[in-house]
C-alpha positions as CSV (number, residue, x, y, z in Angstrom):
1,M,32.4,27.4,-0.8
2,L,30.3,29.4,1.6
3,D,30.5,28.7,5.3
4,T,26.9,27.5,5.4
5,E,27.4,25.1,2.5
6,W,30.6,23.8,4.1
7,T,28.9,23.2,7.4
8,V,26.1,21.3,5.7
9,V,28.6,19.2,3.7
10,R,30.6,18.4,6.9
11,Y,27.4,17.4,8.8
12,L,26.2,15.1,6.0
13,V,29.7,13.5,5.7
14,G,29.7,12.9,9.4
15,W,26.2,11.5,9.4
16,V,27.1,9.1,6.6
17,E,30.3,8.1,8.4
18,A,28.3,7.3,11.6
19,R,25.9,5.2,9.6
20,L,28.7,3.3,7.9
21,R,30.3,2.8,11.3
22,T,27.1,1.2,12.5
23,V,27.2,-1.2,9.6
24,R,30.8,-2.2,10.4
25,E,30.2,-2.7,14.1
26,G,27.8,-5.5,13.5
27,D,24.3,-4.3,14.3
28,R,23.0,-5.5,11.0
29,Q,19.4,-4.4,11.5
30,L,20.4,-0.8,12.1
31,G,23.2,-0.9,9.5
32,A,20.9,-2.3,6.8
33,L,18.3,0.3,7.4
34,S,20.9,3.0,7.4
35,L,22.5,1.7,4.2
36,E,19.0,1.6,2.6
37,W,18.5,5.3,3.5
38,I,21.9,6.2,2.2
39,I,21.2,4.6,-1.1
40,I,17.8,6.4,-1.3
41,A,19.4,9.7,-0.4
42,V,22.0,9.3,-3.1
43,A,19.4,8.3,-5.7
44,L,17.3,11.4,-4.8
45,A,20.3,13.6,-5.0
46,V,21.1,12.3,-8.5
47,V,17.5,12.8,-9.6
48,A,17.5,16.3,-8.2
49,G,20.7,17.1,-10.1
50,V,19.3,15.8,-13.4
51,A,16.1,17.7,-12.9
52,T,18.1,20.9,-12.2
53,G,20.1,20.4,-15.3
54,I,17.0,19.9,-17.4
55,F,15.3,22.9,-15.8
56,V,18.3,25.2,-16.3
57,A,18.7,24.1,-20.0
58,K,15.0,24.7,-20.7
59,V,15.1,28.2,-19.0
60,K,18.2,29.2,-20.9
61,S,16.7,28.0,-24.3
62,D,13.4,29.9,-23.5
63,A,15.3,33.0,-22.5
64,N,17.3,33.0,-25.7
65,S,14.0,32.9,-27.7
66,L,12.7,36.1,-26.1
67,P,13.0,39.3,-28.2
């Protein structure tokens, strides 16, 4: 993994850990909002992954049909 990718992954993991810590510490309003955003972010990542897979498959099939 590249250094930039590793840095981004570490930052995101740290951010999620901080938000989950907020949930555990008892500030329910901040924790609930944070948990909602975590769920939204995961859902968007899944959708982006599926869209990428479909796009790559379509490009490969179209590339194979070229003369």
